[in-house]
N, C-alpha and C positions, 0 to 999 in steps of 0.2 A: 380546549381546557388544559392543554399541557403546561401552559404558563402558570396554573394553579400551583403545580409542584415545584417550580422554579421559585415562586414567590415565597412559599411555605420554607424553603431550604434558607433562603435569605432571613427569614425571620429566626429560624432555628438557630442559623449558623451565629448571628449577632447575640442573641440571647444567651446561648449556650458558652459565648466566649469568654464568661468569668469562671471557668472551672477552677479548681482547687490549685494553688498557686505552687504547691510541693508535689502535686500528684504525678506521679511516673506512669500512670495509665489510668483511663477512666473509661467508662461507657455506661450510656444512659438510654434506656428503651421508654418509649411514650405510645401511648394509644392514641388517635385522631379521631375525634369526635365531630359531626356537624349536628347542631341542635339535638346533643344527647344521643345520636346514634354513630356507633362505631362504623367507620369508613375506611380504616387503614391503621399503619403504625410507623413511626420514626426510630431512627438510632442515630444516636450523637457518640463518637470516639474520639478520644484525644490520647496519643502515644508519645512517648518520649524515645525515639530512635537511638541506634548504637552510638551514632556520631554527634548526639545531643541536640538534633533537629526536632521539631516537634510535627508530628502529622495529625490533622484534625480532618476527620471524615463526618459527613453528613447524608445519611440515608432516609428516603422515604419511600413507601409503598402505599398507593391508595386504589379502590376500586369504587367506582361511581356508575350511575346510570345515565343514560339520557334516553328518555321515552321508552323506558325498558330494555335498552341495549346496554350491556355491560362494558364499561371501559377499565382496563387496569392500565396504572400508570406507575412508574418509579423513576427515582432519581436519586444519583450519587454526585457529591461536591466534594472535592478534597483538596486541601493545601498543605504544602510542606515548607517550613520556616525555619530560620535559626532561632536560637534561644530568645533573642532579643527581638524576634517578629520581622525579620528581615525575609521577603519571599524568595521561595527557592525553586519552587514549581507548583503546578495545579492540575486538577483534572476534573472534567464534568462529563456526567452521562445521562442522556434522558430517554427512557423509553414508553412508547404508547402503543398499544395493541401491534407489537410486533416492530415496529419502526423504532430506530435508533439512531440518535445525534449524539457524538462524542467530541470532546474537546481534550487536548493534550499540550500542556505550556510546559517548555522547557528553557531554562535559563540560557541565556547566551551572551549576556551581559548586564551587569548591575540594572535592577528593574526593568529589562527588556526581555522578552521572551518569542521563541519561535512557538507558533502556536499551530497545532496540527488539527484539523476539523473533519471528521468523518461522517457522512450522511448516505444511506441509501447505497452503500459499497462505493462511494466517490469520497476521493481525499482531496484536500487542498490545505494549502500552507499560508499564513501570515505572520508578520510580526506585529508584536503589542507592546508599547511601552507604557508602564504604568507610574504615575507621579510618584514623587516622595512621600505625598501626604495619605497615599491610598493603602489602607492597612487589610491584609489578609486576615483568616481566622484566628491566629495566634497573636497577631497585632492587634486585632479587637480584643482580646482578652486581655491582655497587657494594659490596654487603655482603660477597661472598665475597672481592672483591679486598682489600678492607680487612681482613677478617677473615684472611686469610693472612699479614698482617704482625703481627698480635699473638702473644703467647708461647704461648697455649693453642691456638690455630687453629681454635676452634671458633665456627661462627654460628649462632645461633637466630633464626628469622625467621617472620614471618607471610606466607605465600605465596599472593597473589590468583590463582585459576585462573580465566579468563574463560569458558570452556565449562560451568564448575559456577557462576558467580556468586557464589563462596564464596572463604573465606580458610582455609588449612591451614597449620598450625605445622610448620615444618621444622628439623631440626638436622642441621648440616654439620660433620661433622670433618675437617679438611684433614691428612692424614698425610705418611708419608714417600714418597721416589721408589723405584721397583722396574722390574725388567725385565718387559715386557708383550708378549707374542705379538700382532699385528696381521695384518692382510691382506696386507702388503708386507714383512713381517719383524718383526723385535725392535725395541723402543725401551724408552728408559728414561723413566717417566711418572709424575706424580705422583698418588698414589693418595686419592681422597676417597670418604668413606661420608656417606649422608645416611639420616635417619629421618624419613619422613612421617608425621605423627600423625592420621590419620583418626578420626574418632569411633568406628568399629567396631575399632579396634586399630593398631597401627605397620606401616606398610610400608617395606621397607631397599632401597635401591640401592647399587652400587658403581659408580665412574666412575674412568678412568684419563686423566689430561690432560696436553697436552704445555706447553711452557714459556709459551704464550699463555692457560692455562687452556681450551683447547678440548678436550672430552671425544673422546679416540679410540676407547675402549671403554667400553661402558656395560654393565653386568651385573646380573640380578634374577631371584629365583624367581619364578614365575608358573603357577598352573594345575597344579602337580605339574612344570613344566617348567623349564629353564634358558633364559632369554630374553637375547639379547645384541642391542647395536647397535653395528655395526663402521664407523668412518670409512673411506671409500674413494673413488674418483672417482664422478662421477655415472653413468658408463657401468655399473661394478660396482654401484652402488645400485640401478640400474633394471634391472638383469638379470633373467634369466626366474626367476620363483618356482618353488619345490618344492612338490607337493601337499602339505598338511598339515590333516589331519582331527582337529581338536582335542576333538569331543566323545567321543571313547571315552575319553581321559584323564579326563573329568569324569564318567563313570559309576560308581559305588559298588556294590561286591557286597553283597546281602544275605547274612547268616550262615544263613538258612532262608527258605524259602517262608512267605508269610503268607496266611491265608483272609481271604474276606471279612466272616467274622464277627468275626476278630480285630481287622482294621482299622475296624470300626463301633464298637469299644470303645475302653479305655484301653490303651496300651502304654508300657513303659520300654525305651527305646533307649540302648544303652551304647556311647559312641563313644570313640576315640582320636585326638588330634590333634598332628602331630609338625611341626616345623620352623615354626611359625609363633606369635605371641601372640594372633592372632584366636580368637574364640570364638563358639559359637552364641548366639542371643539368646532371652529371653524374650517371649512374644507371648501372645494370650489363651488359645491351646491348649496351650502349650508352657512347661514350668517347668524351669529348667534347675538340675542341682546339681553344682557343681565336685568332683571326688574327687582333684585333685592330678595333677600328671605328664601334664597333658594329656589325663586322664581326665574325661569326663563323663557323668552318667546324665540322659535327656531324658524327662520324663512329658509324654505327648502325648495329649490327649484330644478327641473330636469334640464335646463338650459344654463350652463354654468357661465360666468362673468371674464373677461378676459384678465389675465393675473401678472402682477409685475413683480411677483415674488421670485427670489432665486431658486431655482431646483436643487433641493438637497441632493449632493452625490450618492447619498445611501439609496435614492431613488432610480439611480442609473446603472448601480455596480452589481455584480452578483455578490450572493452572502451565503451562510450557511443553510438559510432555509429557501432563499430564492436562487437556485445555482443556475443563473441565466448563460454562464459561461460553459456549462456541461453539454458535450456534444449531443446526447440525446435531446436536450432543452433546444439547442439551435436547430437540430434536423426539425423538431415538431414546428418552430417557428416558421422555418422555410417552408412547410407543408400548411401551416394554420393561414398564412399570408399569402401564398400563391396567386398571383394575378393582381395583386392590390396594388393601386398606384399610388395612393396618398396614405398618410397615419391613420386619418379617420377610417378609410378603408380596410387598413390593417387591424385596428382593432376591432372593427365590426366582424370581421371574418375570424379573428382570434376567439371572441367572444363566443361566437357560434360554433367553432370548432372544439374549445374546450366544454362547451354543453354537452357536446355528442361525444367526445372522446372519454370523458368519465361516466363509464356506463355503470359502475356499481354504485349508485346514491346510497351510501351507507354512514350511519350515526355512530358506527365503531371503531371508526379511525381516530378520533381523537384531534390530533395536529399534526398533519405530517407534511414534509418538505415538497417543494414543486417537484424535485428529483423523484422523491418516494412516488408521488401522484403519477409522474409521468411513466413510472414502472408498473405500479400495480392498477392504475386507472380505477382506483377507489376513493370514496370520501364524500363530505358534504360541502357545505359554503365554504369554509376555510381552505380546502384542498383546492375548491374550484378556484378561489381567489389567487391563491399561491401560485398556481400553475400559469393563470392568464397574465400575473404579473410577470414571472419569468419569461414568457413568450414575449411580453410588450417589451421587457429590457433587452432580451436577446435581438429584438427587431430595431434596436435604437430608439425605443420611445421610454421616457421616465415614466414609471409607474409605482404606485404606493398601494398599500392595503388599508382600506377602510373598515374598521370593525363598529357595530352598534345593533341596530333592532331594524326590521322590516315589515310593513305591514302585510298580513295574508287573512283572506276572509275565513280560514278555519286552520286549526292547528291541534293534534292531540285531543280532538273532543271539544275544542274552545273554537269560538267563533269571533270574529272581529279583531285580532290581536295582533302586537308587534312582537315578533319573535327575534332572539338571537341571530346575528348574519353577519356575514363578511362579504365586501366586494372589493372592485379595483377603481382606482381613479387615475387615469393615464394623462399625461401632459402632451396635449395635442392641440396644435394651432394656438398656442400661447394661452391656454387656459386648461385646468384640471377638469376632465370629463368623465362621468359615471361609467363604469360598464359591470354588468353583474351576470356570470356564467352559469350561476346557479338558479336563479329564478328566471323567467321568461323575459324580464326587461329591468333597466334601472328606472327608476320613477321617484315621485316626491314623496313616497312613503318610507325611504330609507332615510334612518336618523343615524347620523354618523356620532359616535361617542370618543373615537379616538382613531388617529391614523398613523401609519408607521411604514417600515421598510418590510415588514412580514415576521420579524421576530415576535414571538409568543407573549413576550412580556407587553407589547404594544395592544394584543388581543386582550390581554389581562386588563389593560388600563381601560379597555371600553366596558367590559364584562363586569368589572367591579363596581360600575354605577348601578347595574341592576340590582333589584332589591331596594334600592334607596329611590328609585324613579317612578314618577306618577305622571299620566298624560291627562291633563284636564280639558282641553279641549283643542279641536283643529278647524280651522277656518281658512277660506280662501282670503286674500290681502284685500284692503278695502279699496286701494287705488284702482 
C-alpha cells in the first residue's frame, strides 16, 4: 500500500498548486479521513527563497492496519523552481515500516537532471530528461492561476511526479462557488474537479478552494471508501488517529468454492465493475472480453499462450524497486538457480528459493524493495514478488509483477474469497508464465488487475479496482 501515499501526494500537489499568487510563504495542515475515520495528516508548504526561487513541499503521514497489523507510512515530495516555474531540483522520500526510498534530482542542464536513488542502503544514479511541457509544482500553480482567468476555466497539463520520476496528464476544471461544510463550520468555496489520466485509467478528485486557491476540502473515492482531506490547525491534523483496517474492504467474495482440480485448469470469471473507468488487464494467462456496462469475462489458464509482443525494457532492467544489478541480488540469483540448465528450471528453482528465503511472513512491511527484502527476509506477497522478479532479471530472464486478487479457501475469518495478491510473470520460452512464491502454486484463481515493473504505482493501479469489483460467476469454458 505504499503507492497509496504516492497517489495522495500527487493529488494534493496538484490541487494545492493554486496557492495565493502574492504569498511569500504559506502552510496548510489537513486531517486525512477514510469513511470519516481519521487515519493521518498532510501538510503543504510553499516558500519563496532568498534567490526568488519557489520551494513547494508536500508531506503525508498515515497509519493504517492490515488484518490487525499496524502500518505506518510517510512521504515527502518537494520541488524547487524559478519564479516562472522552470524546474531547478526535486526530492522525494517514502518510508514504510522502517524502509526508505529516496530520490534526489539535481539540475545538470536545462530540464535534465542527475537523479540519485537510495534504497536499503544502496545508491544508484540515472539521468532524467523532462519535456518542456512537464510542469513541477510551481508550474502547476501558475497554470491554474492563469487558467482561472480564461472563459473555459479548463487547464490541461502534464504534471511531473517526483516519487515516480514520471509525467502524468491532468485535466482541471475550475467550476462555480458553493457552500461547503468544514471542520470549523460552513464556507463558500470554489469547486475544482481534476482527472488524472494514468495509463491504467483515469482517477478523479474534487477540491474546494478558498479565495487564495488553497484547498480546504479534498475528496476522492478510494478502495471502495470515501477519502477526504480537511484543512484545520496543526493540533487538529496531528490529533489521535482511529483504528482503520482497510484489508477487509479489499477482500472479494467468491460466488462458490473452487476445487484444486478446477484451479489447475482453465476458468471463466465474470466480473462487474461499478464507479470507475478502470478495467482488468490482459496478461500471459488472462484474456479479457468486455461485455458492456462494466461487465467483463476473464479467461484464466495455467498454461500461457505464445507471445508475439516485444518485451518492455523495464522488465529486463534494474530499478529503484527491483535492484537486479545489486551484488546481494546477483549472489542470491546464483544460489537460487544453481544446477538449473533451462530458464524454466531457473524460475522453478527461484520460486521455491524465495518461498523458503523469506521466513518472516509478515503483513507489517507494507511495500519493500527487492533489496530490502533480500536484507531483512521479511514480507508478504508483494515482497515475495519483487524479490523473485529481481532474481529472474539478474538471471537474464525478463520478469514483471502482476497485482490483483487470488482465491483462497479461508482468510481472516472468511471462507472462499479472493484476497489482494501479487505474483510474477516471467518471459520464458517465448511466453509469459506465472510464478507465485508466496502461495503454494500459481493457478487459475489468480485474477490480474494490473502488471508493471515493480513500482508501487502499478500495484495501486490494481488495488484501486477493489471496492468497485464483484465476481458474479465462475465456470469452466464450454469448449
